[in-house]
MARLO-779897 format. One line per 4 residues: for each residue x, y, z of N, C-alpha, C, O, CB. Coordinates in Angstrom, 3 decimals. Glycine has a CB too. Layout:
// residues N
X Y Z X Y Z X Y Z X Y Z X Y Z; ...
This chain:
// residues 224
-6.556 20.644 10.240 -6.953 21.346 11.509 -6.575 22.885 11.575 -7.332 23.760 11.154 -6.271 20.618 12.704; -5.385 23.126 12.119 -5.189 24.812 11.754 -4.126 25.161 10.959 -3.005 24.739 11.242 -4.946 25.716 12.982; -4.322 25.916 9.941 -3.587 26.338 8.920 -3.191 27.818 9.098 -4.122 28.459 9.586 -4.309 26.090 7.707; -2.186 28.487 8.871 -1.744 29.814 9.501 -2.389 30.631 8.434 -2.938 31.677 8.781 -0.017 30.088 9.727
-2.392 30.319 7.303 -3.132 31.404 6.524 -3.874 30.494 5.187 -3.395 29.406 4.867 -1.892 32.751 5.944; -4.862 30.968 4.597 -5.821 30.121 3.806 -5.965 31.151 2.393 -7.047 31.579 1.989 -7.459 29.807 4.768; -4.901 31.380 1.881 -4.616 32.157 0.847 -5.510 33.514 0.879 -6.158 33.733 -0.144 -4.803 31.331 -0.388; -5.613 34.447 1.941 -6.334 35.384 2.209 -7.720 35.628 1.498 -8.035 36.763 1.141 -5.567 36.300 2.092
-8.586 34.481 1.287 -9.619 34.299 0.711 -10.974 34.941 1.973 -10.779 34.812 3.182 -9.555 32.635 0.231; -11.895 35.410 1.580 -12.878 35.154 2.435 -13.781 34.099 3.011 -14.232 33.328 2.163 -13.388 35.698 2.139; -14.061 33.936 3.949 -14.502 32.534 4.266 -16.153 32.454 4.563 -16.812 33.411 4.972 -13.632 32.009 5.614; -16.544 31.477 4.350 -18.136 30.925 4.672 -17.964 30.138 5.579 -17.057 29.305 5.585 -18.990 30.163 3.579
-19.039 30.327 6.721 -19.070 29.701 7.985 -20.048 28.940 8.398 -20.566 29.369 9.429 -18.970 30.470 8.822; -20.626 27.703 7.875 -21.443 26.899 8.103 -21.035 26.007 9.534 -20.497 24.901 9.480 -21.575 26.190 6.842; -21.348 26.613 10.644 -20.922 26.002 12.018 -21.548 24.758 12.009 -22.653 24.529 11.516 -21.340 26.826 13.335; -20.669 23.799 12.678 -21.366 22.475 12.909 -22.466 22.525 14.091 -22.685 23.531 14.767 -20.247 21.363 13.271
-23.108 21.318 14.233 -24.008 21.664 15.543 -23.162 21.539 16.918 -22.321 20.687 17.204 -25.348 20.561 15.649; -23.497 22.332 17.477 -22.603 22.627 18.816 -21.687 23.201 18.909 -21.167 23.222 20.024 -22.160 21.817 19.386; -20.989 24.001 17.709 -19.905 24.657 17.380 -20.218 26.103 17.361 -21.325 26.318 16.867 -19.390 24.177 16.170; -19.691 26.976 17.682 -19.634 28.298 17.250 -18.695 29.049 16.083 -17.529 29.382 16.297 -19.399 28.840 18.334
-19.232 29.213 15.106 -18.169 29.720 13.942 -17.288 30.352 14.550 -17.417 30.592 15.751 -18.650 30.642 12.821; -16.106 30.789 13.772 -14.849 31.332 14.339 -14.371 32.159 12.946 -13.965 31.560 11.950 -13.679 30.016 14.959; -14.469 33.447 13.021 -13.790 34.249 11.770 -13.017 35.282 12.480 -13.520 36.213 13.109 -14.907 34.990 10.628; -11.626 35.029 12.321 -10.828 35.923 13.011 -10.165 36.633 12.105 -9.595 36.058 11.178 -9.977 35.360 13.907
-10.134 38.430 12.283 -9.177 38.954 11.457 -8.229 39.318 12.275 -8.277 38.794 13.388 -9.572 39.968 10.632; -7.005 40.380 11.981 -6.187 40.782 12.657 -6.874 41.820 13.698 -7.713 42.671 13.406 -5.186 41.217 11.823; -6.391 41.586 14.827 -7.077 42.283 15.932 -8.062 42.037 16.572 -8.324 42.739 17.548 -7.352 43.192 15.715; -9.055 40.751 16.127 -9.757 40.167 16.516 -9.338 39.412 18.080 -8.218 38.909 18.176 -10.021 39.507 15.440
-10.150 39.375 19.095 -10.126 38.519 20.299 -10.258 37.411 19.899 -10.970 37.266 18.905 -11.017 38.718 21.281; -9.598 36.167 20.545 -10.011 34.864 20.532 -11.567 34.441 20.493 -12.342 35.123 21.164 -9.430 34.350 21.627; -12.027 33.451 19.810 -13.325 33.105 19.756 -13.310 31.217 20.083 -12.418 30.393 20.284 -13.944 33.682 18.118; -14.485 31.179 20.013 -14.647 29.422 20.454 -14.343 28.716 18.992 -14.372 29.281 17.899 -16.583 28.866 21.118
-14.106 27.614 19.208 -13.595 26.853 17.827 -14.971 26.711 17.000 -16.156 26.619 17.321 -12.814 25.143 18.143; -14.222 26.738 15.722 -15.110 26.559 14.495 -14.531 25.902 13.263 -13.430 25.352 13.282 -15.587 27.864 14.063; -15.283 25.973 12.216 -14.527 25.413 11.037 -14.538 26.604 9.943 -15.567 27.195 9.617 -15.267 23.960 10.437; -13.296 26.868 9.439 -13.213 27.974 8.355 -13.153 26.954 6.930 -12.508 25.911 6.813 -11.637 29.123 8.599
-13.859 27.480 6.114 -13.742 27.070 4.824 -13.511 28.053 3.787 -14.311 28.979 3.654 -14.788 26.409 4.529; -12.484 27.943 3.031 -12.079 28.626 1.897 -11.839 28.031 0.510 -11.241 26.991 0.233 -11.033 29.167 2.240; -12.356 28.796 -0.198 -12.248 28.387 -1.845 -10.874 28.191 -2.423 -10.073 29.125 -2.408 -12.880 29.542 -2.783; -10.539 26.931 -2.971 -9.000 26.666 -3.229 -8.862 27.816 -4.726 -9.712 28.280 -5.486 -8.604 24.572 -3.618
-7.266 27.955 -4.637 -7.256 28.875 -5.346 -6.679 28.631 -6.725 -5.976 29.375 -7.409 -6.723 29.759 -4.692; -7.275 27.063 -7.045 -7.246 26.789 -8.532 -8.150 25.487 -8.589 -8.364 24.721 -7.650 -5.622 26.554 -9.180; -8.714 25.380 -10.089 -9.477 24.151 -10.163 -8.557 22.827 -9.492 -7.331 22.748 -9.582 -9.870 23.911 -11.816; -9.318 21.962 -8.903 -8.740 20.886 -8.476 -9.034 19.682 -9.766 -9.997 19.770 -10.527 -9.361 20.564 -6.946
-8.209 18.791 -9.815 -8.168 17.838 -10.786 -9.102 16.604 -10.868 -9.205 15.764 -11.761 -6.987 17.434 -10.744; -9.750 16.729 -9.695 -10.489 15.422 -9.474 -12.255 15.666 -9.749 -12.864 16.730 -9.647 -10.132 14.894 -7.750; -12.711 14.549 -10.057 -14.302 14.684 -10.540 -14.874 14.964 -9.166 -14.542 14.526 -8.065 -15.083 13.174 -11.342; -16.019 15.987 -9.603 -17.317 16.254 -8.446 -18.095 15.262 -8.072 -18.659 14.672 -8.994 -18.361 17.184 -8.864
-18.307 14.882 -6.960 -18.927 14.214 -6.427 -20.409 14.578 -6.001 -20.698 15.774 -5.975 -18.199 13.945 -5.647; -21.348 13.661 -5.671 -22.661 14.249 -4.775 -22.379 13.770 -3.324 -22.830 14.396 -2.364 -24.308 13.585 -5.320; -21.722 12.795 -3.198 -21.561 12.085 -2.056 -20.312 12.904 -1.359 -19.231 12.999 -1.940 -21.311 10.472 -2.378; -20.542 13.466 -0.112 -19.585 14.161 0.533 -18.501 13.139 1.256 -18.687 12.054 1.806 -20.304 15.105 1.516
-17.127 14.019 1.012 -16.001 13.302 1.038 -16.103 13.072 2.696 -15.582 12.023 3.076 -14.618 14.109 0.351; -16.663 13.856 3.660 -16.455 13.450 4.822 -18.008 14.023 5.592 -18.553 15.091 5.312 -14.927 14.054 5.363; -18.396 13.240 6.372 -19.804 13.588 6.948 -19.787 12.995 8.458 -19.789 11.800 8.753 -21.118 12.862 5.975; -19.774 13.899 9.185 -20.321 13.641 10.403 -21.733 14.044 10.947 -22.193 15.183 10.872 -19.500 14.105 11.141
-22.263 13.136 11.416 -23.678 13.295 11.933 -23.781 13.082 13.674 -23.428 12.012 14.171 -24.651 12.096 11.099; -24.179 13.950 14.324 -24.441 13.571 15.677 -23.149 12.986 16.541 -23.414 12.284 17.518 -25.560 12.521 15.604; -21.948 13.214 16.261 -21.004 12.601 17.001 -20.752 12.803 18.274 -20.709 13.993 18.586 -20.063 12.736 16.533; -20.573 12.060 19.096 -20.311 12.270 20.463 -19.159 11.254 20.792 -19.336 10.082 20.460 -21.635 12.072 21.358
-17.833 11.664 21.507 -16.488 11.151 21.367 -16.318 11.629 22.890 -16.895 12.484 23.562 -15.399 11.810 20.038; -15.241 10.680 23.164 -14.211 11.107 24.161 -13.359 10.132 24.914 -12.983 9.297 24.092 -14.841 11.833 25.117; -12.933 9.885 25.975 -12.248 8.923 26.326 -12.401 8.419 28.009 -12.965 9.192 28.783 -10.937 9.352 25.903; -11.906 7.183 28.478 -12.428 6.840 29.620 -11.271 6.948 30.367 -10.147 6.557 30.051 -13.129 5.590 29.667
-11.719 7.658 31.660 -10.423 7.833 32.821 -10.919 6.978 33.995 -12.038 6.467 34.048 -10.118 9.617 33.442; -10.017 6.885 34.874 -10.267 6.233 36.130 -11.354 6.824 36.616 -12.090 6.052 37.230 -9.203 6.267 37.079; -11.847 8.366 36.527 -13.078 8.871 36.900 -14.301 8.464 36.084 -15.450 8.631 36.491 -12.964 10.229 36.902; -13.998 7.939 34.950 -15.388 7.601 34.108 -15.178 8.234 32.792 -14.084 8.501 32.294 -16.861 8.237 34.814
-16.222 8.423 32.335 -16.056 8.997 30.813 -15.734 10.523 30.740 -16.406 11.318 31.399 -17.466 8.777 29.948; -14.959 10.833 30.136 -14.376 12.250 29.759 -15.171 12.739 28.464 -14.702 12.185 27.470 -12.654 12.176 29.422; -16.132 13.525 28.187 -16.807 13.923 27.192 -15.876 15.062 26.390 -15.649 16.100 27.011 -18.167 14.387 27.724; -15.356 14.928 25.113 -14.671 15.845 24.263 -15.441 16.611 23.302 -15.300 17.829 23.187 -13.731 15.186 23.581
-16.473 15.741 22.421 -17.142 16.086 21.301 -18.737 15.662 21.739 -19.092 14.520 22.032 -16.471 15.299 19.943; -19.587 16.850 21.708 -20.843 16.597 21.898 -21.727 17.170 20.862 -22.084 18.337 20.704 -21.168 16.999 23.116; -22.112 15.692 19.929 -23.190 16.237 18.884 -22.681 16.985 17.913 -23.201 18.075 17.673 -24.224 17.061 19.447; -21.515 16.508 17.143 -20.887 17.380 16.219 -21.358 16.568 14.956 -21.371 15.338 14.913 -19.197 17.598 16.434
-21.731 17.376 13.965 -22.091 17.696 12.533 -21.438 18.509 11.697 -20.905 19.577 11.998 -23.170 18.158 12.463; -21.489 17.898 10.436 -20.916 18.976 9.433 -20.092 17.951 8.445 -19.489 16.914 8.724 -19.817 20.293 10.258; -20.329 18.767 6.913 -20.038 17.754 5.884 -18.964 18.370 5.055 -18.944 19.596 4.950 -21.312 17.348 5.010; -18.109 17.668 4.481 -16.948 18.228 3.843 -17.246 17.677 2.324 -17.622 16.528 2.091 -15.428 17.706 4.578
-17.038 18.587 1.431 -17.295 18.238 -0.168 -16.128 17.861 -0.673 -15.082 18.272 -0.171 -17.823 19.407 -1.096; -16.139 16.996 -1.776 -15.120 16.452 -2.367 -14.507 17.709 -2.863 -15.188 18.567 -3.426 -15.463 15.379 -3.375; -12.979 17.856 -2.624 -12.183 18.583 -3.270 -12.264 19.959 -2.211 -11.761 21.037 -2.530 -12.655 18.713 -4.883; -12.765 19.801 -1.300 -13.018 21.026 -0.338 -11.693 21.011 0.716 -11.300 19.941 1.180 -14.639 20.831 0.581
-11.025 22.327 1.061 -9.943 22.206 2.077 -10.875 23.115 3.132 -11.517 24.124 2.840 -8.212 22.863 1.576; -10.766 22.475 4.429 -11.181 23.420 5.611 -10.121 23.282 6.778 -9.098 22.601 6.710 -12.729 23.019 6.201; -10.450 23.890 7.647 -9.373 24.506 8.925 -10.248 24.237 10.221 -11.413 24.634 10.200 -8.954 26.465 8.805; -9.927 23.808 10.968 -10.617 23.437 12.078 -9.548 24.212 13.058 -8.350 23.991 13.239 -10.875 21.722 12.260
-10.489 25.278 13.666 -9.551 26.538 15.018 -9.985 26.207 16.076 -11.166 25.866 16.140 -9.821 28.353 15.076; -9.251 26.205 17.113 -9.749 26.973 18.500 -8.598 26.633 19.379 -7.556 26.147 18.939 -11.322 26.409 19.228; -8.859 26.955 20.890 -7.916 27.003 21.845 -7.314 25.686 21.951 -7.853 24.668 21.516 -8.443 27.464 23.070; -6.421 25.714 22.413 -5.720 24.349 23.234 -6.636 23.480 23.779 -7.369 24.129 24.526 -4.809 24.704 24.490
-6.947 22.292 23.756 -7.415 21.360 24.595 -9.019 21.241 24.300 -9.783 20.601 25.022 -7.032 21.761 26.071; -9.421 21.976 23.097 -10.910 22.268 22.834 -11.738 20.815 22.099 -12.944 20.596 21.978 -10.960 23.729 21.681; -10.554 19.988 21.696 -11.061 19.114 21.014 -10.518 18.590 19.372 -10.872 17.555 18.807 -12.270 19.601 21.084; -9.678 19.521 18.900 -9.405 19.666 17.555 -8.649 18.140 17.195 -9.075 17.601 16.174 -8.433 21.109 17.292
-7.695 17.498 17.863 -7.121 16.282 17.630 -7.904 15.281 18.018 -7.500 14.198 17.597 -5.961 16.155 18.177; -8.908 15.228 18.687 -9.736 14.249 18.885 -10.555 14.090 17.849 -10.815 12.942 17.488 -10.373 14.374 19.948; -11.124 15.215 17.166 -12.124 15.384 16.056 -11.391 14.518 14.757 -11.949 13.670 14.061 -12.400 17.180 15.697; -10.117 14.945 14.658 -9.526 14.126 13.667 -9.204 12.815 13.809 -9.004 11.982 12.924 -8.541 14.604 13.325
-9.164 12.687 15.076 -8.838 11.115 15.395 -10.116 10.400 14.689 -10.156 9.577 13.775 -8.741 10.712 17.263; -11.165 11.026 15.462 -12.707 10.204 15.134 -13.243 10.137 13.716 -14.128 9.343 13.393 -13.959 10.946 15.911; -12.484 11.291 12.596 -12.173 11.256 11.273 -11.437 10.054 10.439 -11.615 9.478 9.366 -11.484 12.304 11.175; -10.757 10.011 11.239 -9.679 9.051 10.650 -10.124 7.463 10.877 -9.578 6.534 10.282 -8.155 9.354 11.440
-10.923 7.348 11.584 -11.220 6.186 12.203 -10.506 5.423 13.180 -10.661 4.219 13.387 -11.389 5.513 11.411; -9.562 6.341 13.880 -8.726 5.595 14.950 -9.364 6.098 16.342 -8.698 5.864 17.350 -6.989 5.974 14.837; -10.340 6.631 16.458 -11.202 6.584 17.728 -12.729 6.437 17.295 -13.301 7.323 16.661 -10.987 7.985 18.651; -13.237 5.456 17.617 -14.878 5.154 17.626 -15.555 6.188 18.247 -15.335 6.389 19.442 -15.330 3.832 18.404
-16.364 6.897 17.625 -17.301 7.878 18.416 -18.395 7.027 19.468 -18.917 5.965 19.131 -18.235 8.824 17.206; -18.626 7.668 20.740 -19.715 6.979 21.474 -21.171 7.098 20.777 -21.912 6.151 21.040 -19.776 7.588 22.929; -21.564 7.829 20.161 -22.763 7.986 19.234 -22.550 8.490 18.008 -21.408 8.914 17.835 -23.719 8.775 19.741; -23.327 8.580 17.063 -23.403 9.319 15.771 -22.617 8.397 14.778 -22.258 7.261 15.085 -22.749 10.873 15.870
-22.402 8.929 13.671 -21.856 8.328 12.430 -20.810 9.152 11.736 -20.787 10.382 11.763 -22.951 8.078 11.472; -19.888 8.335 11.073 -18.534 9.314 10.336 -18.410 8.550 9.354 -18.038 7.389 9.527 -16.944 9.562 11.123; -18.699 9.050 8.100 -18.386 8.052 6.858 -17.642 8.973 5.786 -18.051 10.100 5.507 -19.899 7.330 6.132; -16.712 8.494 5.313 -15.954 8.931 3.951 -16.484 8.579 2.832 -16.725 7.390 2.626 -14.673 8.455 3.802
-16.691 9.289 2.149 -17.516 9.029 0.565 -18.697 7.886 0.778 -19.145 7.238 -0.168 -16.259 8.307 -0.820; -19.066 7.751 1.916 -20.674 7.199 2.090 -20.413 5.829 2.793 -21.391 5.091 2.913 -21.642 6.940 0.441; -19.286 5.432 3.242 -18.585 4.331 4.245 -17.457 4.767 5.277 -16.940 5.867 5.472 -17.881 3.232 3.354; -17.271 3.645 5.813 -16.392 3.687 7.224 -14.884 4.335 6.494 -14.445 3.982 5.400 -16.157 1.747 8.123
-14.295 5.297 7.358 -13.117 6.010 7.042 -11.933 5.064 7.241 -10.821 5.582 7.143 -12.996 7.282 7.896; -11.993 3.900 7.475 -11.035 2.964 7.514 -10.388 2.898 6.262 -11.075 2.708 5.258 -11.526 1.755 7.898; -9.047 3.039 6.170 -8.429 2.739 4.662 -8.652 3.785 3.853 -8.077 3.721 2.767 -9.017 1.517 3.906; -9.474 4.953 4.107 -9.516 5.976 3.271 -9.071 7.151 3.506 -9.170 8.126 2.761 -10.492 6.132 2.962
-8.424 7.081 4.847 -7.682 8.477 5.177 -6.117 8.239 5.528 -5.608 7.161 5.835 -8.439 9.250 6.551; -5.462 9.517 5.411 -4.115 9.409 5.693 -4.205 10.828 6.654 -4.701 11.907 6.331 -3.007 9.349 4.226; -3.562 10.454 7.924 -3.675 11.147 9.054 -2.171 11.735 9.215 -1.356 10.947 8.735 -4.231 10.222 10.256; -1.772 12.526 9.583 -0.697 13.153 10.266 -0.771 13.655 11.584 -1.087 14.843 11.648 -0.327 14.091 9.600
-0.579 13.113 12.579 -0.533 13.603 13.734 0.264 14.696 14.148 1.045 15.119 13.296 -0.320 12.765 14.365; 0.250 15.466 15.672 0.782 16.394 15.781 2.389 16.100 16.079 3.215 17.011 16.129 0.036 17.070 16.642; 2.643 15.002 16.228 4.084 14.319 16.630 4.229 13.908 15.285 3.289 13.604 14.551 4.193 12.991 17.873; 5.591 13.903 14.935 5.992 13.085 13.393 5.974 11.842 13.601 5.709 11.181 12.597 7.445 13.324 12.703
6.186 11.188 14.674 5.685 9.756 14.923 6.649 9.095 13.538 6.151 8.412 12.643 3.628 9.565 14.817; 7.966 9.446 13.615 8.871 8.320 12.577 9.395 7.195 13.240 9.579 7.204 14.457 10.216 8.956 11.879; 9.657 6.197 12.504 10.123 5.134 12.771 11.846 5.315 13.055 12.671 5.446 12.151 9.660 4.241 11.652; 12.116 5.290 14.331 13.932 5.834 14.723 14.534 4.440 13.765 15.620 4.664 13.230 14.623 5.745 17.131
14.119 3.480 13.588 14.970 2.480 12.943 15.056 2.720 11.595 15.811 1.927 11.033 14.530 1.145 13.136; 14.448 3.698 10.742 14.642 3.854 9.523 14.939 5.353 9.022 14.609 6.397 9.584 13.572 3.286 8.959; 15.525 5.217 8.030 16.236 6.808 7.353 14.810 7.531 7.009 13.737 6.928 7.014 17.445 6.617 5.533; 14.951 8.760 6.743 14.026 9.622 6.132 13.524 8.895 5.017 12.315 8.675 5.087 14.591 10.928 5.745
14.091 8.469 4.032 13.705 7.927 2.855 12.776 6.648 3.156 11.708 6.357 2.618 14.960 7.606 2.028; 13.379 6.061 4.023 12.611 4.736 4.629 11.124 4.785 5.147 10.123 4.117 4.887 13.395 4.250 5.862; 11.406 5.939 6.061 10.053 6.301 6.806 9.131 6.980 5.643 7.913 6.879 5.787 10.322 7.457 8.198; 9.616 7.637 4.550 8.487 8.038 3.445 7.879 7.333 2.802 6.751 7.609 2.395 8.778 8.678 2.559
8.617 6.031 2.513 8.354 4.917 1.910 7.330 3.915 2.696 6.808 3.008 2.048 9.621 4.346 1.654; 7.031 4.072 4.113 6.503 2.963 4.824 4.697 3.011 4.358 3.927 2.057 4.466 6.899 3.199 6.662; 4.429 4.073 3.956 3.013 4.024 3.691 3.026 3.429 2.157 2.061 2.730 1.847 2.250 5.586 3.878; 3.889 3.622 1.330 3.693 3.505 -0.064 4.060 1.460 0.114 3.496 0.734 -0.704 5.056 4.822 -1.210
4.733 0.984 0.904 4.871 -0.382 1.310 3.885 -0.938 1.592 3.445 -1.894 0.953 5.575 -0.603 2.218; 3.243 -0.341 2.810 2.026 -0.944 3.141 0.746 -1.269 1.818 -0.017 -2.234 1.755 1.500 0.076 4.263; 0.839 -0.345 1.069 0.094 -0.311 -0.110 0.425 -1.571 -0.807 -0.369 -2.251 -1.457 0.372 0.919 -0.943; 1.844 -1.847 -0.579 1.935 -3.197 -1.902 2.425 -2.210 -3.203 2.069 -2.615 -4.310 -0.062 -4.187 -2.387
2.890 -1.468 -3.177 3.449 -0.508 -4.548 4.852 -1.102 -4.853 5.620 -1.407 -3.941 3.654 1.380 -4.183; 5.174 -1.264 -6.219 6.593 -1.740 -6.296 7.663 -0.684 -5.682 7.426 0.524 -5.694 6.944 -2.026 -7.840; 8.809 -1.205 -5.168 9.806 -0.295 -4.600 10.333 0.788 -5.680 10.439 1.981 -5.399 11.018 -1.165 -4.044; 10.612 0.312 -6.791 10.975 1.107 -7.483 10.143 2.552 -8.079 10.567 3.621 -8.519 11.326 0.317 -8.244
8.819 2.024 -7.865 8.183 3.468 -8.260 7.985 4.137 -6.953 7.804 5.354 -6.966 6.674 3.397 -9.110; 7.997 3.478 -5.785 7.762 4.265 -4.495 9.044 5.009 -4.501 8.964 6.235 -4.571 7.497 3.347 -3.070; 10.057 4.530 -4.447 11.483 5.525 -4.215 11.381 6.635 -5.225 11.666 7.764 -4.823 13.085 4.664 -4.518; 11.019 6.481 -6.467 11.055 7.246 -7.543 10.158 8.574 -7.098 10.525 9.746 -7.026 10.529 6.410 -8.824
8.944 8.029 -6.841 7.772 9.095 -6.462 8.412 10.036 -5.118 8.200 11.248 -5.075 6.133 8.131 -5.934; 9.323 9.227 -3.892 9.493 9.961 -2.738 10.748 10.791 -3.239 10.853 11.873 -2.660 9.683 9.035 -1.358; 11.546 10.571 -4.017 12.713 11.492 -4.435 12.095 12.631 -5.310 12.688 13.710 -5.293 13.902 10.653 -5.307; 11.036 12.516 -6.026 10.821 13.848 -6.609 10.438 14.731 -5.545 10.753 15.909 -5.711 9.780 13.863 -7.701
9.847 14.438 -4.519 9.451 15.288 -3.383 10.279 15.520 -2.894 10.380 16.747 -2.921 8.689 14.983 -2.539; 11.527 14.843 -2.084 12.466 15.258 -1.190 12.989 16.773 -1.477 12.940 17.663 -0.628 13.576 14.244 -1.229; 13.479 16.931 -2.750 14.008 18.553 -2.635 13.121 19.297 -2.612 13.521 20.387 -2.204 14.816 19.139 -3.651; 11.923 19.298 -2.875 10.778 20.215 -2.588 10.589 20.553 -1.369 10.296 21.666 -0.932 9.635 19.771 -2.959
10.763 19.562 -0.800 10.390 19.783 0.923 11.810 20.213 1.700 11.911 20.315 2.922 9.742 18.081 1.757; 12.996 20.468 0.634 13.748 21.011 1.509 14.837 19.732 2.258 15.736 19.955 3.069 12.697 21.784 2.507; 14.441 18.444 1.723 15.187 17.461 2.394 15.903 16.676 1.333 15.786 15.451 1.337 14.308 16.587 3.280; 16.659 17.297 0.394 17.544 16.723 -0.550 18.889 16.314 0.209 19.254 16.956 1.194 17.797 17.749 -1.734
19.574 15.287 -0.252 20.966 15.113 0.697 20.558 14.452 1.859 21.331 13.658 2.395 21.729 16.539 1.186; 19.212 14.720 2.419 19.320 13.698 3.741 18.389 12.360 3.741 17.860 11.828 4.717 18.854 14.558 5.131; 18.337 11.972 2.395 17.556 10.640 2.350 17.996 9.593 3.394 17.108 9.051 4.052 17.712 9.986 0.943; 19.159 9.290 3.585 19.925 8.455 4.047 20.379 8.619 5.841 21.089 7.878 6.520 21.032 8.571 3.045
19.655 9.876 6.219 19.577 10.179 7.528 18.534 9.740 8.512 17.344 9.739 8.199 19.589 11.339 7.535; 18.888 9.428 9.503 17.906 8.743 10.730 17.244 9.975 11.600 17.940 10.939 11.919 18.934 7.662 11.926; 15.826 9.880 11.970 15.078 11.089 12.763 16.183 11.425 13.740 16.126 12.655 13.749 13.522 10.659 13.609; 17.140 11.084 14.557 17.838 11.917 15.371 18.957 12.514 14.984 19.796 12.887 15.804 18.101 11.377 16.343
19.126 12.710 13.375 20.321 13.346 12.916 19.343 14.151 12.208 19.889 14.563 11.185 21.576 12.518 12.116; 17.668 14.725 12.317 17.059 15.731 11.322 16.687 16.635 12.650 16.840 16.302 13.825 15.613 15.126 10.142; 16.266 17.613 12.242 15.866 19.017 13.158 14.188 18.706 13.109 13.529 18.044 12.308 16.420 20.891 12.258; 13.759 19.541 14.424 12.475 19.146 14.438 11.726 19.422 13.474 10.721 18.713 13.410 11.931 19.501 15.346
11.883 20.490 12.391 11.096 20.948 11.072 11.371 20.076 9.913 10.612 19.994 8.948 11.479 22.423 10.623; 12.740 19.274 10.067 12.875 18.203 8.847 12.167 16.975 9.287 11.846 16.172 8.410 14.482 17.789 8.456; 11.870 16.714 10.565 11.277 15.372 10.805 9.654 15.864 10.401 8.957 15.171 9.659 11.569 14.711 12.598; 9.309 16.795 10.833 7.962 17.207 10.511 7.432 17.326 8.901 6.307 17.044 8.488 7.848 18.540 11.163
8.388 17.741 8.258 8.207 17.721 6.573 8.469 16.044 5.941 8.098 15.689 4.822 9.602 18.941 5.779; 9.131 15.221 6.866 9.235 14.110 6.310 7.961 13.403 6.775 7.587 12.663 5.864 10.514 13.476 6.611; 7.255 13.348 7.691 5.834 12.978 8.213 4.854 13.442 7.220 3.945 12.733 6.788 5.484 13.637 9.643; 5.107 14.848 6.820 4.041 15.517 6.165 4.069 14.997 4.835 3.005 14.917 4.222 4.138 17.016 6.200
5.314 14.571 4.215 5.550 13.844 2.877 4.802 12.303 2.826 4.216 11.788 1.873 7.268 13.672 2.674; 5.042 11.747 4.230 4.772 10.154 4.187 3.401 10.362 4.040 2.818 9.609 3.261 5.219 9.125 5.547; 2.647 11.374 4.723 0.923 11.451 4.544 0.549 11.803 3.417 -0.590 11.473 3.083 0.161 12.398 5.388; 1.250 12.456 2.629 0.885 13.125 1.221 1.049 11.472 -0.014 0.259 10.933 -0.789 2.427 14.796 0.801
2.185 11.247 0.310 2.399 10.077 -0.701 1.529 8.788 -0.422 1.409 7.895 -1.261 3.940 9.632 -0.673; 0.893 8.760 0.906 -0.196 7.745 0.847 -1.050 7.632 0.028 -1.421 6.520 -0.345 -0.834 7.720 1.690; -1.577 8.800 -0.459 -2.622 9.062 -1.502 -3.947 8.566 -1.057 -4.730 8.091 -1.879 -2.266 8.403 -2.838; -4.167 8.633 -0.102 -5.971 8.292 0.506 -6.972 9.739 -0.004 -6.691 10.921 -0.202 -6.043 8.206 2.847
-8.055 9.049 -0.071 -9.256 9.997 -0.271 -9.171 11.295 0.253 -9.186 12.313 -0.439 -10.425 9.478 0.287; -9.063 11.252 1.754 -9.222 11.886 2.450 -7.855 12.497 3.508 -7.698 11.751 4.474 -10.193 11.264 2.834; -7.005 13.540 3.482 -5.766 13.841 4.468 -6.240 14.862 5.242 -6.901 15.870 4.992 -4.354 14.291 3.790; -5.700 14.327 6.371 -6.088 14.835 7.733 -4.485 15.282 8.386 -3.597 14.461 8.618 -7.013 13.460 8.729
-4.399 16.478 8.563 -3.376 17.299 9.299 -3.602 17.778 10.491 -4.592 18.483 10.685 -3.037 18.314 8.679; -2.781 17.495 11.422 -2.760 18.125 12.516 -1.564 18.921 13.131 -0.568 18.455 13.683 -3.112 17.299 13.234; -1.838 20.016 12.944 -0.583 21.391 12.927 0.603 20.696 12.194 1.565 20.258 12.826 0.083 22.024 14.773; 0.493 20.604 10.733 1.745 20.138 9.717 2.603 20.871 9.973 3.700 20.363 10.207 1.627 20.172 8.233
2.473 22.291 10.033 3.448 23.047 9.835 3.880 24.063 11.117 4.577 25.077 11.071 3.086 23.705 8.643; 3.286 23.494 12.158 3.676 24.136 13.286 5.222 24.301 13.830 5.612 25.267 14.486 2.967 23.519 14.173; 5.860 23.411 13.518 7.446 23.344 13.591 8.383 24.265 12.772 9.440 24.727 13.202 7.848 22.013 13.188; 7.834 24.486 11.461 8.660 25.142 10.541 8.982 26.914 10.778 8.493 27.723 11.566 7.915 24.842 9.161
9.699 27.005 10.042 10.141 28.417 9.899 9.288 29.064 9.036 8.648 28.566 8.110 11.511 28.575 9.416; 9.325 30.294 9.429 8.196 31.150 8.334 8.255 31.007 6.761 7.226 30.819 6.112 8.398 32.786 8.498; 9.551 31.108 6.153 9.872 30.839 4.925 9.398 29.370 4.496 8.692 29.199 3.502 11.295 31.061 4.810; 9.715 28.612 5.088 9.385 27.240 4.721 7.816 26.948 4.909 7.168 26.503 3.962 10.259 26.246 5.608
7.254 27.193 6.086 6.002 27.079 6.035 4.961 27.723 5.096 3.872 27.253 4.766 5.773 27.322 7.053; 5.683 29.231 4.628 4.765 29.666 3.240 4.960 28.736 2.248 4.039 28.467 1.477 5.142 31.102 2.540; 6.215 28.123 2.149 6.299 27.479 0.706 5.562 26.419 0.819 4.871 26.097 -0.148 7.680 27.072 0.154; 5.540 25.730 1.875 4.688 24.363 1.813 3.140 24.571 1.692 2.374 23.891 1.009 4.935 23.479 3.180
2.824 25.662 2.499 1.528 26.102 2.302 0.774 26.353 1.187 -0.426 26.135 1.014 1.457 26.972 2.789; 1.933 27.035 0.128 1.325 27.056 -1.459 1.454 25.729 -2.003 0.515 25.429 -2.741 2.145 28.098 -2.535; 2.432 24.750 -1.843 2.378 23.659 -1.889 1.414 22.490 -1.867 1.168 21.664 -2.745 2.914 23.644 -1.351; 0.871 22.646 -0.496 -0.409 22.052 -0.334 -1.720 22.343 -1.099 -2.748 21.725 -0.822 -0.665 22.251 0.843
């Protein structure tokens, strides 16, 4: 969704249908929502595929309210190629979270299609919402392992993989702490690590670094 910096690269802005491209430089006034595309700083270890990683075609979506349908997305179309990192930016309430929920398969569109590598997004995406959504009865390590347990991975392998990343995320020594014992930034890091270790084909992050201090944010941006 929104990333505070994208390695200082120059961007290309193929605007989705119905949206205006948004290119902000220091001092520019706010503009309407759009998608930022940036070249990655190093080659990706994944194979190049001719099938888009994500393809939206004519997507219209919204919510039902007591007053009727509330339209949020209207005819949105764009593609994301395999290995591409993009950022959706725009003012609060413009539909960024709704767009991510549609891409994750959590909110069915009223019309149009959403495909992840040519088929339904269900089971192919890892989605980190704005809130950390941690399970209060599980420790930090237990929350991180949740996605791995759902996949049925052997527990020793899952624990080893999680512990390898805890120190890098500034969570070393807090493996046995419960969510209420962690700061807001630490809970957000646990949620980010849980989403990453799920290792789905598409990673969707909704303000993943918003609650972090500047130094930790810069470090995790480089890690991402």
